[in-house]
N, C-alpha and C positions, 0 to 999 in steps of 0.2 A: 801599204806597209805590211810586212810579213807578220803572221800570227806569232805569238810568243807563248811557249809552254811554261808552266810552273811546276815545282815538285807537287806530286799529287797522290802518290800511293806509298805505303810502307814497303820496304824490301824485306819481307819476312820478319824475323826477330832481330835484325841487325841494328835497329834504331835509326836507320837511314831512310829518308824519304826521297823518292825518285820521280822524275817526270814519266809520262806514259810512253814516251818515245826515246829510245837510245840509238846511238850512232854505231852501226856495224861498219867498221872501217876496212873490211876486206877489199872492197872495190878500189880503195885508194892505194892498194899495193900493186895494182896492175902496172905493167912496164910502161905504158903510155902516159901514166899520170905523173906529172911533174911535181916537185916539192912545192913550188909556188901555188899550183892549183890545189893540191891537197891542203895546204895551210889555209887557202881561201875558203874551202869547204868547211874545214874544221872550225875556223873562227866564226864563220857565218852560222854554223849549227849551234855553237855555244851562245852566240848572241841571241839566237832564237829560243834559248832555254833547253837545248839538248845537252844536259850536263852529265849524261852517262855515256862514256866512250868505251867501246868494246874492240879489242884487238887480239892478236895472237902471234907467236913467233913465225908461223908459217904463212901469214897473210902478206908479209912484205910491207906492212903499213906502220910498224912500230917506229921506224925512224921519222916518218912524217908526223906521227902523233907526238913524238918526243920534241920535235922542233917547236910545236905549239905549247907543249908542257913547260918549256923554259919560262914562259911568261904567264901561263894560265892554269898551272897545276892546282892551285887552291880553289878553282872554280868548278872542278869536275870530280866525278866519281869514276875512277880509272880501273878498268877490268882487263886482264889478259889471261893467258892460259899456259899450261905446260903439256907438252906432248911426250916427254920422257916419263919413265915409270920407276926407275931406281932412285934411291935417296940421293946418291951422288949426282946422277944425271939431272934430276929435277932441280936441285939447288944451283947447279951450273947453268942450266937453261934460264932459270928465273933471274939470276944475276946478270946474264947477258941481256935479257929483256929490260931490266932496270936501266942498264947502260944505254940502250937504244932509246928508251922512253925518257931519258934524262931526268930521272926522279930517284929518290931513295926508297920509295915504297909504292906498291899498288894497293888500291882499296880492296879489290877482289882478285884472287888467283883461282883458276878453275882447272881441275883435272879434265883434260880435253878429250872429246870424242870417245866416250865409253859406250860401245855398242855391242860388245861381246862379253860373255861370262868370264873368259880368260883375262880380259882387260880389267874387269872389276877386281878379280883376284890379285892382279898386279898392283892396282891402286891401293888395295887394303892390306897388302903384305906388310909384315913388321918392318921391313926395310924398303917399303914402297912409297908411292907418291904422296899419300896422305900424311904419313909420318914425316916426310921431308917438309911438307908445307906447314905442319905444326911447328917444326923447328924454325922455319922462316917467319912464322907469325910470332913466335917467342922472341925472335931477333928484331922484330919491328919492320920486316921487309914487306909484310902483307897484313891486312886487317881481317879479311874474311876468306873462307875456303868454300869453293863451290865445285860442282860437277856438271859436265855437259855431255850430251849424247843426241844423235840425230834419229836413229832408226829403231830403238828398242825402249819405249817408255816404261814397259813393265820391268826392265832391268834397272832403270833409274829409280823406279818406285821401290824396288828391293834395296837399292844402294842407300837411300835415305833412311831406311830402317836399320842399316848396319853401321852407319857413321853419321855424326851430327853435322852434315853439310849445312852451310848457311844459305846456299842458293842452289837452284838447279836450272840450267839453260837447256831448253828442249824445243824441238820442232813442233809448233802448235798451229800450223795453218790448216785450212780445210782439207788439203790432201792427206795430212796426217790423221785427221779425224776419220776419213774414209778408209784408211789403210791400217793404222795401228791404235787409234782412239786413245791418245794420252788423257783425254777427259775421263775415261773409265779407269785406266790402270795407274796413272800417276797423280793427277791433280788432287784427288781426295786425300791421299797420303801426305802430300805436300801441305795441304790446308791443315790437316790434323796436327802436323808437326811444326807449323808456322815457318816452313822453308820458303824463302823468296823464290818465286817462279818468274823466269825471264823467257819470253817467247821469241823464237826465231822462225824463219822460213814462212812468215805470215803471208808474204806476197808470192810464194811459190817460185823463188829464185827469178822473179820477174815474169813468170808464165801466166799468172792469173790476170784476166783482163780488167776486172772491177777492183781496183786497188782500195778504194774506199770500203767496200764491203769486206774485202779480205782482211784488212788491218783492223777494222772494227770487230770482226769475228774473234780474232785472237785476243784483242784487248778486253772483250766481254766475257772471257772464260773465267770460271771461279778460281781465285787465288793468284791470278796473273798480276804481277807488279808493273811490268812494262814489256814492250816489244822492241827488239833491236832490229833495225832495218838497214840494209846496205844502200849507200847513196854516194854518188860521185859527181853531182852537180848541185849548185845552189838551188836550181829550180826543183830538183827532186826533194831537197830538204824542205823547201817552202810547201810543196804539195803535201808531204807526209806530216809536217807540223800542223798544217791546217786541218787535216783529218783528225789527228790526235787531239788538237785543241777543242774541236767541236764534237768529241766522241759521244756517241750514244749507242747502246746495245742494238744489235740487229733485230728488226721485227721478223716475225715468222715468215712472211713472204720474202723478205730480203735474204734470209738464210736459205730458203728453198731455192732462190735464184742462184745464190753462190754455189750451192751443191750441184746444180745443173751445169754451171759453167766449169766447175773443176773436175767433175766426174770424167768427161771425155779426155781431159788432159792426163789424168791418172791412168786411164786405160791405154792411151797412146804411149805414155812413158813406160809402162810395163812391157810393151812390145819392143820399143826402141832400146830398152836396157839389154835385151838379148843380142842386140847388134852393136853394143858398145856405145850407144848414144842415149843419154839419159839426163835431160834437163833437171828432173827432180831426183838428182843423184843420191841424196841421202836416204831415200826410201829403200834402197837396195844395198845399203852399206853393211858389210860383214867383216870389216877390217879389225885387226887387233893392234892397237897403236904401239904397245910395248914390243911386239915382234917386228913391226915396221921400223921402229927406231933402234932395234937391236939393243934394248935397254931393259931387260927383265930384272926384277929384284931377285936376289939370291935365294930368299926364303919363301918365294911364292909357291903355293901348293894348289894345283888345279883340281885335286881330288876331293878337297874338303869344302865345307860351307865357308863363305867369305868371313873373314875375321876383322874386327875393328883394328885400325892401323896403329892404335896406341892404347894404353891403359887408362887414358883420360876419360872420364865420364861425359855423357852428352851435355851436362851442365856447364862445360867449359866453353860453349859457344860464345864468341865475342859479342860485345855490345859497343855502340859508339854513338856520339851525338848525332842529332838529326842534321842532315845537310839541307 
């Protein structure tokens, strides 16, 4: 019989309790994944206690998730993201996601992939993403507002001092410790502000050989509420649920072993990135989402310090019953 997770940790100051493991649904958006198979994986995950589902408009998995949400929406904490940056663009993108997800609201909406200073300026502009998401929250379309980023934890650390984000989704695997050290630059500030920390890239996009050590490392970091892991088979789900259900922090020798395993992967990846091949792609990300989407806010100002997206004080952070 498969192991079963139970809600185990608070998600920052949201009032929600989440399991240690969340479902990263990006792999379910691959072209070869059928609707039937995706539904089988999602239902199996929920049955195992993975009640946190993570998706995004650019994953291709939102329609698959929506097919399951028709019957099981009340059982899960549903998170998606926005790639657009203008007020109008963000609201249009969110409403399209709600349609695909077959729900009238998501629990968490996240400003996606903030890895450049210009992108943070776009998010916090008076007519930018955060202002749009506050409007969506006021309209009942979302409950909480978060931010995500892969490659610049110090930028995310600054972001949560500029705006009262409920959560931050960040790459927190061993590769990230060796390259950008989110433990040093981001986690202390998140803990101070009671911002829910969601770990991603714990398994190094599947590159790390010791999945048990890798996942336990990320789950053992201070302030981490849960780790989201991409999975596309019931067997992967069972394996990761078993690791999370039996979680214990890494011993010193185990951490040293993990470092030795990951270090050559990081070194090889740095070389391969110069050739356009990079399994650990996020380590080298310098993109500006607002420019890629051609959706800059009108009032963004790249010459100034970031400004809070609205005049609402930090005390407006949402609260909600425990799940």
